DOMARVO-598542 format. One line per 10 residues: number of its first residue (from 1); their letters; for each residue z negated, y, x negated of C-alpha. Coordinates in steps of 0.2 Angstrom, whole numbers, plus 5000, padded with zeros to 4 digits. Layout:
NUM	a	Z/Y/X ~ ...
***
This chain:
1	mtsisptpnl	5404/5479/4819 ~ 5404/5462/4813 ~ 5410/5449/4825 ~ 5403/5432/4826 ~ 5414/5418/4830 ~ 5409/5406/4843 ~ 5401/5389/4838 ~ 5414/5375/4841 ~ 5410/5362/4854 ~ 5400/5349/4843
11	plprahaadv	5395/5332/4850 ~ 5377/5332/4856 ~ 5365/5322/4845 ~ 5363/5305/4852 ~ 5345/5300/4857 ~ 5337/5288/4845 ~ 5336/5270/4851 ~ 5317/5270/4850 ~ 5316/5285/4862 ~ 5323/5276/4877
21	hdlirvqgar	5308/5264/4879 ~ 5299/5276/4890 ~ 5294/5264/4904 ~ 5283/5249/4907 ~ 5294/5238/4918 ~ 5286/5225/4929 ~ 5298/5213/4938 ~ 5293/5199/4950 ~ 5274/5200/4949 ~ 5265/5187/4960
31	ennlknvtvd	5247/5187/4953 ~ 5235/5184/4968 ~ 5242/5192/4983 ~ 5257/5201/4975 ~ 5273/5197/4983 ~ 5287/5198/4970 ~ 5282/5216/4965 ~ 5294/5226/4954 ~ 5289/5243/4948 ~ 5293/5255/4934
41	ipkrrltvft	5279/5265/4927 ~ 5282/5280/4916 ~ 5274/5280/4898 ~ 5263/5294/4892 ~ 5260/5300/4910 ~ 5245/5298/4921 ~ 5249/5285/4935 ~ 5237/5282/4949 ~ 5238/5266/4960 ~ 5232/5268/4978
51	gvsgsgkssl	5231/5257/4993 ~ 5218/5249/5004 ~ 5204/5238/4997 ~ 5212/5221/4994 ~ 5230/5228/4994 ~ 5234/5221/4976 ~ 5230/5236/4965 ~ 5219/5227/4953 ~ 5230/5212/4953 ~ 5245/5223/4947
61	vfgtiaaesq	5236/5234/4935 ~ 5222/5222/4928 ~ 5228/5205/4932 ~ 5246/5208/4927 ~ 5249/5223/4915 ~ 5233/5224/4906 ~ 5230/5205/4905 ~ 5248/5202/4897 ~ 5245/5216/4885 ~ 5228/5208/4879
71	rminetysaf	5236/5190/4879 ~ 5250/5196/4867 ~ 5238/5205/4856 ~ 5227/5189/4854 ~ 5243/5179/4850 ~ 5245/5190/4834 ~ 5229/5182/4827 ~ 5230/5166/4818 ~ 5227/5150/4828 ~ 5210/5148/4819
81	lqgfmptlar	5204/5164/4825 ~ 5212/5161/4843 ~ 5201/5146/4844 ~ 5185/5157/4844 ~ 5193/5169/4857 ~ 5194/5168/4876 ~ 5210/5159/4881 ~ 5221/5170/4893 ~ 5234/5162/4904 ~ 5251/5171/4906
91	pdvdvleglt	5251/5181/4922 ~ 5263/5175/4936 ~ 5277/5188/4933 ~ 5295/5186/4929 ~ 5297/5201/4917 ~ 5286/5213/4908 ~ 5294/5225/4896 ~ 5288/5241/4887 ~ 5270/5236/4886 ~ 5258/5245/4873
101	taiivdqerm	5240/5240/4868 ~ 5229/5241/4883 ~ 5211/5247/4882 ~ 5202/5242/4898 ~ 5188/5253/4904 ~ 5181/5243/4919 ~ 5166/5244/4931 ~ 5157/5229/4924 ~ 5139/5232/4921 ~ 5133/5233/4903
111	gansrstvgt	5121/5222/4894 ~ 5113/5208/4904 ~ 5101/5207/4888 ~ 5084/5214/4889 ~ 5086/5220/4871 ~ 5101/5231/4875 ~ 5099/5249/4877 ~ 5111/5264/4879 ~ 5108/5267/4860 ~ 5112/5249/4855
121	atdansllri	5127/5248/4867 ~ 5135/5263/4858 ~ 5134/5268/4840 ~ 5120/5280/4842 ~ 5106/5269/4837 ~ 5115/5263/4821 ~ 5119/5281/4816 ~ 5101/5287/4819 ~ 5094/5272/4809 ~ 5104/5277/4794
131	lfsrlgqphi	5099/5295/4796 ~ 5080/5291/4796 ~ 5082/5278/4782 ~ 5090/5293/4771 ~ 5079/5308/4777 ~ 5063/5300/4785 ~ 5046/5304/4777 ~ 5037/5293/4772 ~ 5052/5282/4767 ~ 5049/5265/4773
141	gspqaysfnv	5065/5255/4769 ~ 5083/5252/4774 ~ 5091/5256/4792 ~ 5084/5239/4798 ~ 5067/5245/4795 ~ 5070/5256/4810 ~ 5077/5243/4821 ~ 5067/5235/4835 ~ 5078/5219/4835 ~ 5074/5215/4817
151	asisgagavt	5057/5207/4813 ~ 5047/5210/4797 ~ 5046/5193/4788 ~ 5042/5187/4770 ~ 5042/5170/4761 ~ 5041/5161/4744 ~ 5044/5144/4737 ~ 5053/5134/4724 ~ 5071/5133/4722 ~ 5080/5118/4714
161	meragktvke	5097/5121/4706 ~ 5108/5113/4693 ~ 5111/5123/4677 ~ 5120/5117/4661 ~ 5118/5099/4667 ~ 5099/5101/4670 ~ 5089/5102/4686 ~ 5079/5118/4685 ~ 5066/5124/4697 ~ 5062/5142/4700
171	rrsftvtggm	5051/5152/4711 ~ 5059/5164/4723 ~ 5052/5176/4736 ~ 5060/5187/4749 ~ 5054/5201/4760 ~ 5063/5208/4775 ~ 5056/5225/4782 ~ 5061/5226/4801 ~ 5056/5239/4814 ~ 5051/5226/4827
181	cprcegmgti	5034/5229/4835 ~ 5025/5212/4831 ~ 5015/5212/4847 ~ 5029/5213/4860 ~ 5043/5207/4848 ~ 5053/5222/4851 ~ 5053/5221/4870 ~ 5042/5236/4874 ~ 5033/5226/4887 ~ 5021/5211/4886
191	ndidltqlfd	5020/5198/4901 ~ 5006/5188/4908 ~ 5012/5173/4918 ~ 5002/5168/4933 ~ 5001/5149/4931 ~ 4997/5146/4950 ~ 5015/5152/4953 ~ 5022/5139/4942 ~ 5015/5123/4949 ~ 5004/5116/4963
201	aakslnqgal	4989/5109/4954 ~ 4985/5097/4969 ~ 5001/5088/4967 ~ 5008/5077/4953 ~ 5025/5079/4944 ~ 5032/5065/4955 ~ 5026/5074/4971 ~ 5035/5090/4966 ~ 5021/5100/4958 ~ 5033/5112/4950
211	tipgytpdgw	5037/5127/4960 ~ 5050/5135/4948 ~ 5068/5138/4955 ~ 5079/5123/4949 ~ 5064/5111/4944 ~ 5067/5097/4957 ~ 5058/5080/4954 ~ 5074/5071/4951 ~ 5081/5085/4940 ~ 5081/5085/4921
221	gvriftgsgf	5069/5100/4920 ~ 5055/5088/4927 ~ 5062/5072/4920 ~ 5059/5077/4903 ~ 5040/5080/4907 ~ 5038/5064/4917 ~ 5048/5053/4903 ~ 5040/5061/4888 ~ 5025/5049/4887 ~ 5013/5064/4885
231	ldadkpirdy	5009/5065/4904 ~ 5004/5054/4918 ~ 5018/5058/4931 ~ 5008/5052/4946 ~ 4991/5061/4942 ~ 4988/5078/4950 ~ 4989/5092/4938 ~ 4971/5097/4941 ~ 4965/5080/4935 ~ 4973/5082/4918
241	saqeledfly	4962/5081/4903 ~ 4961/5096/4891 ~ 4974/5088/4879 ~ 4986/5084/4893 ~ 4985/5102/4900 ~ 4989/5108/4882 ~ 5003/5097/4880 ~ 5010/5101/4898 ~ 5008/5120/4896 ~ 5010/5125/4878
251	repvkvkvgd	5016/5111/4867 ~ 5027/5116/4852 ~ 5045/5109/4853 ~ 5045/5091/4848 ~ 5059/5077/4849 ~ 5056/5064/4862 ~ 5066/5049/4870 ~ 5069/5050/4888 ~ 5077/5034/4893 ~ 5090/5032/4880
261	inmtyeglvp	5093/5050/4878 ~ 5085/5060/4863 ~ 5079/5077/4870 ~ 5067/5091/4864 ~ 5051/5092/4873 ~ 5042/5109/4875 ~ 5027/5116/4885 ~ 5031/5123/4902 ~ 5025/5141/4898 ~ 5037/5144/4882
271	kvqkaflskd	5051/5135/4892 ~ 5049/5148/4907 ~ 5048/5162/4894 ~ 5065/5157/4886 ~ 5074/5153/4902 ~ 5069/5168/4913 ~ 5060/5181/4903 ~ 5072/5183/4889 ~ 5085/5189/4901 ~ 5087/5207/4909
281	reamqphirv	5079/5207/4926 ~ 5093/5217/4933 ~ 5106/5203/4929 ~ 5096/5189/4937 ~ 5101/5180/4953 ~ 5091/5187/4968 ~ 5080/5171/4970 ~ 5076/5170/4952 ~ 5071/5189/4952 ~ 5059/5185/4967
291	fvdravtftt	5051/5171/4957 ~ 5049/5182/4941 ~ 5042/5196/4951 ~ 5030/5184/4959 ~ 5025/5174/4944 ~ 5025/5187/4930 ~ 5017/5204/4928 ~ 5024/5216/4915 ~ 5014/5229/4906 ~ 5019/5242/4893
301	cpecrgtrls	5014/5235/4876 ~ 4998/5244/4871 ~ 5002/5243/4852 ~ 5019/5252/4852 ~ 5017/5261/4869 ~ 5034/5254/4875 ~ 5044/5261/4861 ~ 5047/5243/4854 ~ 5045/5249/4836 ~ 5032/5245/4823
311	aaarssmvsg	5019/5257/4817 ~ 5028/5260/4801 ~ 5044/5264/4810 ~ 5035/5276/4821 ~ 5026/5285/4806 ~ 5043/5290/4797 ~ 5048/5308/4802 ~ 5063/5319/4801 ~ 5059/5337/4805 ~ 5043/5332/4814
321	isiadacslq	5051/5319/4825 ~ 5051/5300/4824 ~ 5065/5288/4828 ~ 5055/5283/4844 ~ 5054/5301/4849 ~ 5072/5304/4846 ~ 5077/5289/4857 ~ 5066/5295/4871 ~ 5073/5312/4872 ~ 5086/5316/4885
331	isdlaswvrg	5103/5315/4876 ~ 5107/5334/4879 ~ 5091/5338/4870 ~ 5094/5326/4856 ~ 5111/5334/4853 ~ 5103/5351/4851 ~ 5090/5343/4839 ~ 5104/5335/4828 ~ 5114/5352/4828 ~ 5098/5360/4821
341	ldepsvspll	5097/5348/4806 ~ 5105/5356/4790 ~ 5106/5342/4777 ~ 5121/5343/4766 ~ 5117/5326/4758 ~ 5121/5317/4775 ~ 5133/5330/4782 ~ 5147/5317/4787 ~ 5134/5306/4796 ~ 5127/5321/4806
351	svlrqlldsf	5145/5327/4810 ~ 5149/5309/4818 ~ 5132/5309/4827 ~ 5134/5326/4834 ~ 5152/5322/4840 ~ 5145/5306/4849 ~ 5130/5314/4857 ~ 5141/5329/4863 ~ 5153/5316/4871 ~ 5139/5310/4881
361	veiglgylsl	5135/5327/4887 ~ 5154/5331/4890 ~ 5156/5315/4901 ~ 5141/5320/4912 ~ 5128/5307/4904 ~ 5118/5320/4895 ~ 5103/5316/4907 ~ 5101/5298/4899 ~ 5091/5294/4885 ~ 5095/5281/4871
371	drpagtlsgg	5080/5270/4875 ~ 5086/5268/4893 ~ 5089/5249/4896 ~ 5108/5246/4897 ~ 5105/5234/4912 ~ 5098/5248/4923 ~ 5114/5259/4922 ~ 5125/5259/4938 ~ 5143/5253/4937 ~ 5149/5271/4936
381	eaqrtkmirh	5137/5276/4922 ~ 5142/5260/4912 ~ 5160/5264/4914 ~ 5158/5282/4907 ~ 5147/5275/4893 ~ 5162/5264/4888 ~ 5173/5279/4889 ~ 5164/5288/4876 ~ 5170/5278/4861 ~ 5188/5282/4866
391	lgssltdvty	5186/5301/4869 ~ 5187/5306/4850 ~ 5199/5292/4846 ~ 5214/5297/4836 ~ 5224/5282/4843 ~ 5240/5287/4853 ~ 5253/5278/4863 ~ 5239/5267/4869 ~ 5238/5262/4888 ~ 5221/5266/4895
401	vfdeptiglh	5217/5257/4911 ~ 5203/5264/4922 ~ 5195/5255/4937 ~ 5189/5269/4949 ~ 5182/5281/4936 ~ 5175/5292/4949 ~ 5162/5280/4956 ~ 5145/5287/4956 ~ 5151/5305/4953 ~ 5147/5320/4963
411	phdiermntl	5163/5331/4967 ~ 5157/5343/4954 ~ 5157/5329/4941 ~ 5174/5323/4947 ~ 5182/5339/4940 ~ 5175/5335/4923 ~ 5182/5317/4924 ~ 5199/5323/4929 ~ 5199/5334/4913 ~ 5195/5319/4902
421	llqlrdkgnt	5209/5309/4910 ~ 5221/5323/4907 ~ 5215/5325/4889 ~ 5219/5306/4885 ~ 5236/5308/4893 ~ 5240/5324/4883 ~ 5236/5315/4867 ~ 5252/5304/4870 ~ 5244/5290/4879 ~ 5248/5280/4895
431	vlvvehkpet	5234/5282/4908 ~ 5233/5270/4923 ~ 5220/5273/4936 ~ 5215/5263/4951 ~ 5208/5276/4962 ~ 5204/5280/4981 ~ 5197/5298/4979 ~ 5210/5312/4984 ~ 5202/5323/4971 ~ 5208/5312/4957
441	iviadhvvdl	5225/5306/4965 ~ 5230/5324/4966 ~ 5231/5326/4947 ~ 5243/5311/4945 ~ 5260/5313/4937 ~ 5266/5297/4946 ~ 5258/5287/4961 ~ 5261/5269/4966 ~ 5254/5265/4983 ~ 5252/5246/4987
451	gpgagtaggt	5250/5239/5004 ~ 5253/5240/5019 ~ 5237/5230/5022 ~ 5225/5220/5013 ~ 5225/5202/5008 ~ 5240/5192/5014 ~ 5246/5208/5023 ~ 5247/5218/5007 ~ 5254/5214/4990 ~ 5270/5225/4991
461	vcfegtveel	5274/5242/4984 ~ 5275/5254/4999 ~ 5278/5270/4989 ~ 5282/5277/4972 ~ 5284/5295/4967 ~ 5274/5311/4966 ~ 5259/5317/4975 ~ 5269/5329/4986 ~ 5281/5315/4991 ~ 5266/5304/4995
471	rtsgtltgrh	5259/5317/5007 ~ 5275/5315/5018 ~ 5278/5297/5014 ~ 5271/5290/5031 ~ 5261/5276/5021 ~ 5243/5273/5026 ~ 5237/5283/5010 ~ 5249/5297/5014 ~ 5244/5299/5032 ~ 5225/5299/5027
481	fddrsvlkdt	5227/5309/5011 ~ 5223/5326/5018 ~ 5211/5319/5031 ~ 5195/5329/5032 ~ 5180/5324/5042 ~ 5173/5338/5053 ~ 5154/5342/5055 ~ 5146/5334/5071 ~ 5143/5345/5086 ~ 5127/5337/5089
491	vrtptgalei	5115/5327/5078 ~ 5103/5313/5083 ~ 5084/5317/5085 ~ 5073/5308/5073 ~ 5060/5295/5080 ~ 5048/5297/5066 ~ 5047/5299/5047 ~ 5046/5289/5031 ~ 5033/5299/5020 ~ 5035/5299/5002
501	rgatknnlqn	5021/5309/4992 ~ 5020/5313/4974 ~ 5035/5303/4968 ~ 5037/5304/4949 ~ 5048/5289/4945 ~ 5060/5292/4930 ~ 5064/5311/4932 ~ 5057/5315/4949 ~ 5045/5330/4948 ~ 5031/5326/4960
511	vdvdiplgvl	5042/5325/4975 ~ 5035/5326/4993 ~ 5048/5322/5006 ~ 5048/5316/5024 ~ 5064/5305/5027 ~ 5068/5305/5046 ~ 5069/5288/5054 ~ 5081/5283/5068 ~ 5095/5293/5062 ~ 5109/5293/5048
521	vvltgvagsg	5101/5301/5032 ~ 5112/5305/5017 ~ 5104/5308/5000 ~ 5115/5317/4988 ~ 5116/5327/4972 ~ 5124/5327/4955 ~ 5124/5310/4945 ~ 5107/5308/4937 ~ 5098/5320/4949 ~ 5085/5306/4955
531	ksslvhgsip	5093/5299/4971 ~ 5091/5281/4967 ~ 5074/5284/4959 ~ 5068/5291/4976 ~ 5075/5278/4987 ~ 5073/5262/4976 ~ 5057/5267/4967 ~ 5047/5278/4978 ~ 5048/5271/4996 ~ 5031/5265/5000
541	agadvvsidq	5028/5246/5000 ~ 5028/5238/5017 ~ 5040/5250/5025 ~ 5051/5235/5031 ~ 5066/5241/5021 ~ 5082/5231/5017 ~ 5089/5238/5001 ~ 5108/5235/4997 ~ 5111/5242/4979 ~ 5127/5243/4969
551	ggirgsrrsn	5124/5227/4959 ~ 5140/5217/4959 ~ 5141/5200/4966 ~ 5144/5186/4954 ~ 5153/5170/4958 ~ 5163/5156/4950 ~ 5180/5150/4956 ~ 5170/5137/4967 ~ 5162/5151/4976 ~ 5170/5159/4992
561	patytgmlep	5165/5170/5007 ~ 5159/5154/5016 ~ 5147/5149/5002 ~ 5141/5166/4997 ~ 5136/5172/5015 ~ 5128/5155/5019 ~ 5141/5152/5033 ~ 5146/5135/5026 ~ 5129/5127/5030 ~ 5130/5128/5049
571	irkafakang	5149/5124/5048 ~ 5145/5108/5038 ~ 5131/5103/5051 ~ 5142/5106/5065 ~ 5155/5094/5058 ~ 5142/5082/5054 ~ 5135/5082/5071 ~ 5152/5081/5079 ~ 5157/5065/5069 ~ 5140/5057/5066
581	vkpalfssns	5140/5058/5047 ~ 5131/5067/5033 ~ 5134/5086/5031 ~ 5136/5083/5012 ~ 5153/5076/5015 ~ 5159/5093/5020 ~ 5156/5101/5004 ~ 5169/5102/4990 ~ 5154/5103/4978 ~ 5145/5088/4984
591	egacancnga	5149/5071/4991 ~ 5165/5076/5000 ~ 5174/5082/4984 ~ 5190/5075/4979 ~ 5186/5063/4964 ~ 5202/5067/4955 ~ 5199/5086/4953 ~ 5180/5086/4957 ~ 5183/5097/4972 ~ 5192/5111/4962
601	gviytdlgvl	5209/5108/4970 ~ 5217/5110/4953 ~ 5217/5101/4937 ~ 5214/5111/4922 ~ 5221/5105/4905 ~ 5214/5113/4890 ~ 5227/5116/4876 ~ 5216/5123/4863 ~ 5222/5140/4857 ~ 5236/5140/4870
611	atvattcevc	5233/5145/4888 ~ 5224/5132/4899 ~ 5236/5125/4912 ~ 5231/5123/4930 ~ 5241/5111/4941 ~ 5238/5107/4959 ~ 5229/5091/4961 ~ 5241/5078/4966 ~ 5228/5067/4976 ~ 5221/5080/4988
621	egkrfeasvl	5236/5092/4986 ~ 5224/5107/4983 ~ 5213/5104/4999 ~ 5198/5099/4987 ~ 5192/5085/4999 ~ 5193/5066/4999 ~ 5206/5060/5011 ~ 5193/5051/5021 ~ 5183/5067/5024 ~ 5199/5076/5031
631	eyhlggrdis	5200/5062/5045 ~ 5184/5070/5053 ~ 5188/5085/5065 ~ 5179/5099/5074 ~ 5189/5107/5088 ~ 5205/5099/5082 ~ 5203/5105/5064 ~ 5198/5097/5048 ~ 5186/5106/5036 ~ 5201/5111/5024
641	evlamsvtea	5210/5119/5039 ~ 5194/5128/5044 ~ 5191/5135/5026 ~ 5210/5141/5026 ~ 5207/5151/5042 ~ 5205/5170/5041 ~ 5188/5178/5047 ~ 5197/5185/5063 ~ 5204/5167/5067 ~ 5187/5158/5063
651	ekffgagesr	5177/5171/5074 ~ 5187/5165/5089 ~ 5186/5147/5084 ~ 5167/5146/5082 ~ 5164/5158/5096 ~ 5169/5147/5111 ~ 5173/5129/5116 ~ 5168/5113/5108 ~ 5168/5121/5090 ~ 5156/5134/5096
661	tpaahailvr	5143/5137/5082 ~ 5132/5153/5085 ~ 5125/5154/5067 ~ 5142/5154/5059 ~ 5149/5165/5072 ~ 5136/5179/5069 ~ 5140/5179/5051 ~ 5159/5180/5055 ~ 5156/5195/5067 ~ 5147/5205/5052
671	ladvglgyls	5162/5201/5041 ~ 5174/5208/5054 ~ 5163/5223/5056 ~ 5164/5228/5038 ~ 5183/5226/5039 ~ 5186/5209/5030 ~ 5194/5201/5045 ~ 5209/5196/5034 ~ 5199/5186/5021 ~ 5201/5167/5022
681	lgqplttlsg	5184/5158/5022 ~ 5188/5148/5007 ~ 5196/5161/4996 ~ 5188/5161/4978 ~ 5176/5175/4975 ~ 5185/5178/4958 ~ 5201/5184/4967 ~ 5192/5197/4978 ~ 5193/5216/4973 ~ 5179/5227/4970
691	gerqrlklas	5179/5235/4987 ~ 5180/5218/4995 ~ 5165/5211/4985 ~ 5155/5227/4990 ~ 5158/5224/5009 ~ 5155/5205/5007 ~ 5138/5210/5000 ~ 5135/5222/5014 ~ 5139/5210/5027 ~ 5128/5196/5019
701	qmaekgdvyv	5113/5207/5017 ~ 5114/5215/5035 ~ 5107/5199/5041 ~ 5091/5202/5033 ~ 5077/5208/5045 ~ 5072/5226/5043 ~ 5070/5242/5052 ~ 5076/5253/5038 ~ 5093/5250/5029 ~ 5095/5259/5012
711	ldepttglhl	5113/5258/5006 ~ 5117/5264/4988 ~ 5135/5271/4988 ~ 5143/5259/5001 ~ 5160/5268/4999 ~ 5163/5261/4982 ~ 5180/5253/4981 ~ 5185/5259/4999 ~ 5201/5267/5004 ~ 5201/5283/5014
721	adveqllgll	5205/5272/5030 ~ 5191/5260/5026 ~ 5178/5274/5025 ~ 5182/5277/5043 ~ 5177/5259/5048 ~ 5162/5260/5037 ~ 5156/5276/5046 ~ 5158/5267/5063 ~ 5148/5252/5056 ~ 5134/5265/5051
731	drlvdsgksv	5134/5273/5068 ~ 5132/5256/5077 ~ 5117/5252/5065 ~ 5109/5268/5070 ~ 5113/5266/5088 ~ 5105/5249/5088 ~ 5088/5257/5084 ~ 5089/5255/5065 ~ 5086/5269/5052 ~ 5100/5271/5039
741	ivvehhqavm	5097/5280/5022 ~ 5113/5281/5012 ~ 5114/5287/4994 ~ 5132/5294/4994 ~ 5144/5307/4986 ~ 5158/5305/4998 ~ 5160/5321/5008 ~ 5166/5311/5024 ~ 5149/5302/5024 ~ 5140/5319/5021
751	ahadwiidlg	5149/5327/5035 ~ 5145/5312/5047 ~ 5126/5313/5043 ~ 5112/5318/5055 ~ 5101/5324/5040 ~ 5105/5328/5022 ~ 5093/5328/5008 ~ 5100/5336/4992 ~ 5092/5333/4975 ~ 5095/5343/4959
761	pgaghdggri	5099/5356/4954 ~ 5105/5347/4939 ~ 5103/5330/4931 ~ 5089/5322/4920 ~ 5075/5335/4918 ~ 5085/5348/4926 ~ 5085/5338/4942 ~ 5072/5328/4951 ~ 5068/5341/4964 ~ 5073/5343/4983
771	vfegtpaelv	5085/5358/4983 ~ 5089/5356/5002 ~ 5084/5347/5018 ~ 5093/5349/5034 ~ 5108/5346/5044 ~ 5126/5346/5037 ~ 5130/5362/5046 ~ 5115/5371/5039 ~ 5120/5365/5021 ~ 5137/5372/5023
781	aarstltgqf	5131/5388/5031 ~ 5118/5391/5016 ~ 5130/5386/5002 ~ 5115/5387/4991 ~ 5118/5371/4981 ~ 5133/5363/4972 ~ 5134/5350/4986 ~ 5134/5364/4999 ~ 5148/5373/4991 ~ 5159/5357/4989
791	laayvga	5155/5351/5007 ~ 5160/5368/5014 ~ 5177/5368/5005 ~ 5180/5350/5011 ~ 5177/5354/5029 ~ 5186/5370/5028 ~ 5172/5381/5033
***
């Protein structure tokens, strides 16, 4: 028997120097409300950031880590290129080490452009156009012949050039074949403007005849008409001659001199079309949308029947289907059609197209169609559409940053999203997720919990570790992690019903349903089952409904909770009345603004390709108002001190005593009701988190008069603890005599409902039907739908 001598004790191989960089190190982060945060985040792992809304999660992940990664990548480009790129300031942090390239997949809605569709926002339309240009019969031209954004044009003329010392003239002609429908110019709809909604014919321009938002008699929009020389500014519009009316309404652009300024004069109708109708309706401000809905009627283009494409583009077929038909198909059906094409000449193209369309289905968006306008996608749908381009990416060692990827997802769909996040991690990427849902937190390799509270009460790391350690950590997230709502013992009795008959909007299949009134009703179902179509598109007109959708609120750094909610108006009037001066003095955007910083509180110095430097204004010391304005007081406080108050403090201040202001106090009560008591009145909207913006919008729109409130996913951006407060608010609304209809996926809201309407059974054309109506207890007992099965598991039934 051969004996084997033992291996001598050799020194262990030393780790390669490159392998020790396995952490993203953050030291001394102070962005927004972060309080000198120091944290180590493991690379090539899935890290979830939790904490109440406003605790500083987004400030750490997006405002610090992702922002610095993007800034440093931008610095690798030449100064010339950087001049065309957005200038990013360095985050307020001491040390950031171990960063990798960050790819941000956020909740921002897609395409505020009416020409943007799901197909154009991804690569799907481009690939389809190439496919049809190669295989389409009859052949009509290059890929742009199938694009609804390219018009067909032709031209000819003489070209003068120098050749061998001689001037030579040659005749040249050109032709571009595009796929744009000439009637609607690729919009799919034609509009008819009601002139009576643009102006009051009985008034002159100087008397304020124009009734268009923003067109005031002293504004440039009107001054260009009055100073053009084409019109009599003091003559009522109804007395205009035929030529004056033509000049006023339809004149082609022409250069004019208004005072000493050269300007372009254009008729009112084309001016309105360019200013309002070229934008996506969903992206308009509410008051602009009201004007457009009142003044313009949109009808489907009779020539292209809404496909946006020319007759030639619609006539070219592949396997009996035109590109218009392909774009109108549900993506899951389109993927099946593409798989059925066997054309070796375009096999690489078909392979890429199949992979892209399968990614839509895999991520749970197979119910969409490529011709769906991008502006109509919800925040969750837009985020998942952005994810698609990364699913098949062969990049590794990248940091993917997700902002609540489970928004708008049914519990069934969350399982699929979790699989995708884990796949990205397993390819060797660092995945950072800001999330509130326990179903996603539970798959994390590492958890960072911020808090303990929101706003100034947050901004510190309360916990770092595994999910199991979080459960026993004693933090707010840890305590609520395994909370499960219980079904109600008794439910409220309806006081009536809202009847919907024959609803067919989008994928609804002739739905008849009676929505109970006087109770809390929850509409649920998988993403794309038809919930929003039912409540936003099918509720009968005149039902006295206040609809609060998922649309994000927009605001500049000059906007704050006081201006957004309209609270500043009564506050300014109260200051003016108490001091006998004009209300305009108490606005940092008007007469009271500090002259040095124009009411911004800071001076911005633009350094070209380098980061813009912001320094606190030395004159007003960041207070934004003229010193003389701050001498006026109300209840012993000046206007800057009032704007620095928290909602809770201001509620007491304006509730009693000499500073009592009922109009402002009513708004403050609503802000406190939705859990925003910690916000300061003057905090810029740009610094608010997604959950804070959602609740600010909710508080603002609750002031509208209506008997029925429709809320579309109000739990978006809310921590488990915040959801409890929301449920209390919904109960108070119902108990005050209102009817509340909530479109929601959160099981805690479902369990709290008096009545549940479940749509499905699937998404797209597999949905659009009522699969259950009844109490939550009946849904759990039946377990007949996907929602019933998940709700039963949630409540432990």
